[in-house]
N, C-alpha and C positions, 0 to 999 in steps of 0.2 A: 505345546505352550499353554493350551487351554483345556486341560483335562478336567472338565467341570465337575464330574462325579468322582474323580479319583484324588480328592484333596484331603490332606490331613488337617487336624484342627488349626494349626498355625496358618496353613494356606487359606482355610476358610475365614479366619479372622482378617487375613490380608485382603481377601475378596471383599469382605464387608467394609473394611476401613478404606481401601483404596478405590474400589469400584462397586461397592455394594450400596445398601440402602442409605447409609449416612452420607456418603459422598454424593450419591445420586440426588438426595434432597438439597445438599449444598449447591451442587451444580445447577439444579433446577431453579433455585433462588437467583443464581447468577443470570440465568437466561431470562427470568422475569424482569430483572433490572434492565435488561437490554430493551424492554418494551418502553422505557422512558424516552427512547429515541423517536417515538411516534407521538402524535397528538393524543392527549388523554381522552378526549371525547371519542376518538376512533377506537381506542383500546377498550374503553368501557362498552361501547356499542358492540364490538366484536365479542367481548367476554359474555355479554348477555345472550347474543345469538348462539354462541357455542354452548353455553349452559343449557339453553333451550334444546339445541340439537342433541346434547349428551343425555338429556332426560328421556328422549324419544324411545330408545330401546327398552328402558324399564317400564315406561307407560305402555309401550306396545305389548310387553309381556302381560301386563294387567288386562289390557283391552282384549288381547287374544284369549286369555283365560276366561274373561267374562263372556266373550262371544261364544266360545265352546260350551260354557256352562249354560247359557241361554238356549243354545241349539239342543243341548243334551236334555234339558229339563222340559222343553216344550213338546207339545203333542205334534204329530206329523201335520195336522191340519193348520196349526198355528206357527209353523216354522218361519214363514216369511215375516209375519208380524213380530215374532219374538226376536228375530235377528236384525230388524231394521235399526233400532237404536244402537246396539253394540257395533254393528258394521259402520254406522255413521261415526261413532266415536273412534273406531279403529281407523277409518278413513281420515278423520281429522288429525289423528296422531301422525299418520304417515305423511299427510299434507304438511303438517308442522315441521316434520323432518326435512322435507324438500324445500320448504320456504326458508328454514334456517340455513340450509346449505347454500341456497341461492343468494341470500343476503351475505353470508360469510365470505364468499369468494371475492367480490369486489372490495369489501372492507379489508380483507387480508392483503389484497394487491396493494392498496394504499398504504397499509401499515408496513408491509415489506419494503416498499420503495423508500419510505421515510427512515426506517431503521438502517437498512443497508446503505442508503445514500449518506446518512449521517456518519455511519461507521467508516466508509471510505473517505469522506471529507475529513474525519478526525485523523486518519492515517496520513493524508496529504499534509495536514497541519503539523503533524509530528515530524514528518520527514523534511519539511521545508522550514520548520520553526527552529531547528537547531542552528546556533550561530556558526558552528564549525561543520565542515563537510567530512571530517575524519571518521565519525561513526558510520557514515554511509559507505565507507570503503571496507568495512568489516564484513566478512562473509557471513558471520552469524546474524548480524543485523539485516543483511539482505535476505537471509532465510526467514527471519521473523516477519519482514515486510511481505514476503511471498505468502507465508502461512496466514498472517493476519488479513491479507487482502481477500482471502476466501474466493479465489477464482473458481467458478462452478465447473469449468472444463476439466478440472483435475480431481473431481469426485469429492470436493469439500463442500460442506453445507455452510451457508452464511449465518450470521447472528440472527437475522430475521427468520430464517427457516427454523432454527432451533427454538427461538422465542415463541413463534406461532404454534409449533408442535407442542411446546411446553404449555402454552395457554390452553390448547385443546386437551392436553393431558389433565390439567387441573380441573377443567370443566368436566372431563370424563369421570373424575372422581365423584362428582355429584351424581352422575349416572350410575356409578358403582354403588353409591349409597342407596339409590332407589332399588337397584337390583338386589342388594343385600337385604333390604327391607322385605322384598318379596320372598327371598330364600328363608329369612328368619321367621316369617309368618308360617312357613311350612315346617322347617327344622332349624333351630338357631345354630346348631353346631355345623351345618353345611357352610356357613359363612367362613369360619377359619379353614375348613377343609378346602374351599376353593381359593381363598385369599393367599394362604401360605404357598402353595405351588406357583401361583401367579406372581407373587413378589419374588420368590426364589428365581423363577425364570427371568424376571426383569433384571435382577441383580447379575445373573450370569451373562445375559445378553449385553448388559452395560460393560461388564468386565471384558467381554470379547471385543466389543467395539472400541473401548479405550485402547486396547492393544492394536486394533486396526488403525486407529488414528495415529498412534505412535509410528507405526510402519509407514503410514502415508507421509509423515513429517520427513522421514528419511528419503522417501521418493522425491519430495519437493527439493531437497538439496541437489539431487541429480538433475531435476528438471531445470534448475538455474543454469546448469551447463548446457542442457539441451536447448534452452532458449537462445543461446548464442547462435546456434546453427539455424534455429527456426527464424530468427530475425534476419540472419544473413540470406536465407532462401527467399524472404519476402521483400528484401530491400533492393532498390534499384542501384544504390551505390555499391553494395557488396556483390550484386548480381554481375557487375562487370568482371570482377576477379573470378567469380564462380565460372563464368562462361569462357573467359580468355584462358584461364589456367586449367579448366576442365576438371575441377575437383568436386563436382556435384555428387557423384556416387560416394566418394570418400566422406563428404560432409554429411550426407544422409546416413551413412553407416555409423559415423561418430554420434550423431544425434540419437539414432536408434539404440546404440549401445548404452548411452546414458539413461534413456528411458527404461530400457529393460533392467539395467543394473539397479536403478532406483526403485522401480515398481515391482520387481520380482518378489521381495518379501511381502509387500502388500497384497499382491495377487495370491501368493501362497497362503497368506493368512485368511483371506476371504474364502479360499477354497476349503480351508480347515473348518471355518464357520459353517459353510454349506454342508460339509460332511458330518457336522455335529448337530444338524437340525433335528435328527431323530430324538435327541435328548430333550429338546423343547417339546416334542410331541409326547414324550413320556410324562413330562410335568403336566401338560394339559390333560393327558389321560388320567393321571393320578388325581386331578381335581374333579374332572367331569364324570369319570366312571362311577364313583360312589353316589354322586347326586343323581345321575341319570338312572342308574340301576335301582336305587331306592325308590325314587318317585314313580318309575315305570312299574315296579313290583306292587307298590301301594295302589296304583291306579288299576292294575290288573286284578287285584283281590278286593277291590272296592273299599280299601282303607281311605283312599283319597279320590278325588274326582279327576277326570281327564282335563278339566279346565285348570286345576292346580298343577297337573303334570305339564301342561303346555306353558304355563307361566314360569315354572321352575326351569324347564329346559331352555327357554329363551333367556331368563335372567342369569343362569349359570354361564352361558356362553358370553353374555354381555360383560361379565366380570373380567374374563380373559382379554376381550377386545379392548376394554377401557383401560386396563392396567398398562398396555403398551405393546405394539407390534415391534418386530425387528427393525422395520424401516423408521419408525418413530424414534427408537432408541438411537439408531445410527445418526439421525439428523440432530438429535439433542447432544449426543457426545461429540459429534463433529463440530457443532457450533461452540460448545464449551472449549474445545481445542483452539478454535479461532480466537475466542475472547481471551484465553490464556496467553496466546501468542501476542495479542495486542497489548495486554498488560505488561508482558516482558519487554516488548518494543518500547512502550512508554517509559518503562524504568530505565532502559538503556539510553534513550534519547533525551530524557529529562532527568539526568542524574542529579542527585542532591548535592549540588555544588554551590557554595556561598557566593553570590554575585556581589561585587563591590558596589557601593552606592554610586549612583550616577552623579557626575559633577559637571556643572556648566562652566565653560571657560569665559573669561572676561572678553576675549576677542570676539568680534562679530563673525557669524557664520559666512558673511559675504566676503570675508578676506581669506586668502590662502593660509593654511595653518603651518606652523613650524613643526616639522616631524623629526623625531630623533629615534634611531635604533640604538639602544644602550646595552652593550655587551650581550647581544641577542644570540642565543644558541637554539638550534632546532634539529631534530631528527625525526623522520617519519615513523609512525607506529609500526612496530614489528621489524624495523630495520636498524641494524647496529650502527651504520655509518652516520656520522654527524654531517648534515648538509651545510648549516651555518654555525660557525665556531667563534663566538665572542665578537660578533659583528658590531661595529660602531659606525653609524652613518647619519648624516643630517641632510634633510631635504628642506632647503630654504624657501620661504614664501616667494612665489612668483618666478622661480628659476626653472630653466630647462636642464634637467639632470639626465645623463645617459648612463645606462648600466651595460657594460660589455664584458665578454668572457667566453671561454669555450663551453661546450655542452656539459651540463652537470656541475657548473660552477656555483649554482644556487640562485641564479637571477630570478627565475619564475617562482621559486620558493619564497624569496623575499617579497614578491608581490602578493602571494597568497597570505603571508603573515600580515602585511600591511592592510589587506582587505578583511582580516579577521576570520578567514576560512580555516586557519589553523592558529593555535596559540603557541607562543614560544615555550620551549622547555627550560629556558633560562633567560634572564634579562627581561627587558620590557621595551615597548614601543610607546612613545608619548606624542601627543599633539598639543602644542602650546603648553608643555609641561605637565599635562594630565594624561595618564595611561588611557589608551584608546578604548579599552574595555570598560573603563569607568565613565567615559563619555556616553556609553550606550551604543550598541551595535547599529541600531536603526538610525540614530542621529549621526553616528560617524560615517556610515555608508552613504547617507544622503549627501555627504560632502565629497564623495569619491565618484569617479567615472573610470571604469576599467575595461580594457580590451585584452582578453586572454588569448594566448597563442592558439589554444584549441577552442575557439569560439563556437557557439551553437548557431545552427541555422533553423529558425523557427518557420514552420509551414503556415505562416500568417500573411496578412497583407504587408506591403512595404511600409505603410504607415505604422502598423502595430509593431513591426520589427524594430522601428526606430523609437517610438514613444515609450516602449517598455523600458528603455534605458533610464527613464526618470519617472517611474510610476507614482511617485509621491504627489504629483500635481496633475490636473486635467491636461489632456493632449493639446498641444499647440503646434499645428502644422506650419504656421509661419516661422516658428523657431526651427522646425524640422527642415524647411526650405533653406534657411541660412546654413544649418549644419551640413546639408547635402552639398551645397556649393563649396564649403570649406574642405569637405572630405573628397571632393572630386566626383561625387555620385550624381551631380546634377544632370550631366549628359545621359547617363544610364536611366535616370528617372524619366526623362523626356521621351525615351523610346519605349517605356513600359506601356502596354495597351490601355490600361486604366489608371495610369499615374500612380499616386500613393495607394490607391485601393486595389492594385494588382496583387493577387495572391502569388506568393513566391514558392510554388510547388507544382510540378507537372501532374501530381497525383490528384489535384483539385481541379474542378471544372473551370476553364478559363484561366488557369494558372500558368505561370512560366517559371523557369529556373534561371539562375544567374551563374556566371562563370566564377571560378575561384577568386579572381581579382575583384570582380564586381561585388561578391559577397563581402570581401574584406573592406571595400569602400563603404558598403552599407553598414557594417559593424562600426567603422570609424564614424559614420554619420550618427549612429546610436550614441556613441561616446561623446561626440561634440554636442549633440542635442542635450545631453545631461549637463554639459558645461553651460550651454545657453540657458538651462533651467535653474541653475544654482550650484552645481558641483564646482569645487574649487581645487581639486587635485585630480589631474588627468594622468592615468597610468596606462601605458601602451606596451604590450609584450609582442614584439615582432609584428607590428601593425601593417607592414607593407610587403610581407614576404612573397605575396602572390602578384605584386604589381610590377609593371615594367619600369625601367630606369627613369624614363621621363615623367611618368605619372608619380612615381615614388618621390622624385625631387620636388614636384609641385606640392604634393601632400605635406612633405616635411617643411617646406617653406611656410605653408599655412599653419602647421602645428607650432612652428617657432613663434608665430604671431600671437599665439595664445598666452605665452608667458607674460608675467606682469600681474594680470588679474587672476591667473590660474597657474598653479605649479604643474609642471609636466615632467613625468618620469618616463623615460623611453628606454626600452630594451631592443637592441638590434645587433644582428651578426654582421650587417653591412656597415663597416666602420666609416665609409665615405659619407653616410647619411647623418652621422652624429657629430660631424665637424663643427656645426654651428651651436652645439650645446654649450651652456655656461660652464658646466663641469662634466667630466667624464670619469666614471669610476670603473676600474677593472677588478672583477672578482675572480679569484683563483682558490679552489678548494675551500669555499665557504668563507673566505676572508678577503678584505680589501688589500690589494698589493700595490696599486697605483691610483693616483687621483690628480686631476688637474684639467685645464682646457686642452684642446687639441695641440696647440703649439707647445705647451709645457710638456706634454707627454711625448711628443716627438723629440723634443730636446733631451728628455730623460733617456731616450734610446733604450727603453726597456721592452717588455712583452708587447705593450700596445703598439709601439713603433714598429716592431717586427711583424706583428699581424697586419698592420695597416699596409706595410710595404708588400707583403705577400699578396694581399687582396688587390693592391694596385697593379702589381706585375701580372696577375692573372687576368684582370680586366683589360690591360693593355694588350696582352697576347691574344685574348679573344677578339679584340677590336681589329688587330692586324690580320688575324686569320679570316675575318669576314669582309675585309676591305678589298 
């Protein structure tokens, strides 16, 4: 892949264009722009310190040459006197190098924290700022998030690593200038003799490490699969299955296979780079050998002095060090790859789509909206099946509407479209006659309170788990108390050791966990807290699946009380719980096939009536068997 010295002219042009000097300079400017993530005063201070440190080798060459010259020219009786001043100067130069390095470390730490912290903050803003969750389900987007995140555990350098090394490199160029001045004072043509091999070596190393970063990108795709098993091994929830079913060895083998499959090309490539290190040695030799040979010969035949020889020897080696080591190149190339991944991620998540102008409705936000699904069609990306096919539905202000149907009928999808998590592929959804995307997603979602079937359990305090349901306003625990009573969470709250401040995780000190039913009551509390705070459309997807029959009946009775001031949309497989709904809508194959209240649908004697009787017979049989 990287036969650096066996390139034809076309390959050499490719090297220069793709990973040579021109691209190197462009990428290094990209890294310098990353420094904008730190405070300017810190960057300026660091640059000054690095420049001072970079000049030390050149001035050390001069100081060493002067010291040798004074020692050589002085008489034996005056050696001590003659060497005092040069040694003092040499000591000051060395001290300056140590001081510069000592000041550089803490400043670099602060700059690194600001750049990388800002970079990861920007990634979070990107991933959470998209109105739709559809891009996050794309495997390519997940790969970009992983690469842009620059997790150091996987051999990736962060933007701060690359930017700081880049700053050191530019500072080092000043040191190269000082070293070249020393060389030019001896023989001007030694400057290109040393610079050309150094630049070629830099270009070749850059090309090698660009290929290494590409190989690492492939490894990260497999690492996403390995992460599934890593997380399962460390999760208490997954740990139950791992231990009960005894598939720990199988899980570890699968994880290891993904790691090896992904990383083998990267490991092989790094091995090839190591095997080609002798080529870099030849380039260094090609530059240093003429300079060292010439100056040593001149010093031996008294054409020049030993002091000049000393200065040239140090200055020549300084040129190769300042141009860049392999580690420096890898850090810069790796950081460029991270920034390119971030740019691609930003392009994917902030696609250039014309957003409609936001429209304010005449109806006050305090009143429930009239919502209409108008000939709505939808299919998930990458799936040919249409989930909703020409759906027309009206959610009237203040009513309790129940959605029922078999699995896969499109009930949960309808809720996701109503929440703006996906956009219809056909038709539109309006609120008081205005398309909901024209209202503005933040404004529209502030009027919604949703409980999803696959709700999240946050390892936070009970209070935080509730008040995040309406984060637009300051937390109000009095409203949370009311919501807890309505959701049936009040008795659970009283038993928590620290009340609202109890952390809901056994992984945290002093924390506790809740049962499935208790978590569901907490999530209902979160939804009702949002209603208490101003939401006027309450959407519940299987909100009582984990509750016992008595608690479920009590919760639904309280939910029914919410209608009037709030519209309630309820999805449930337990048809006995939706009997008190104002309207019941039956979805089948993405379309509405039956609609009415419970009595009307039973009189229709259609699918709803049949499903209701089946559930009623099953409940009766279960009751008889336990009596």
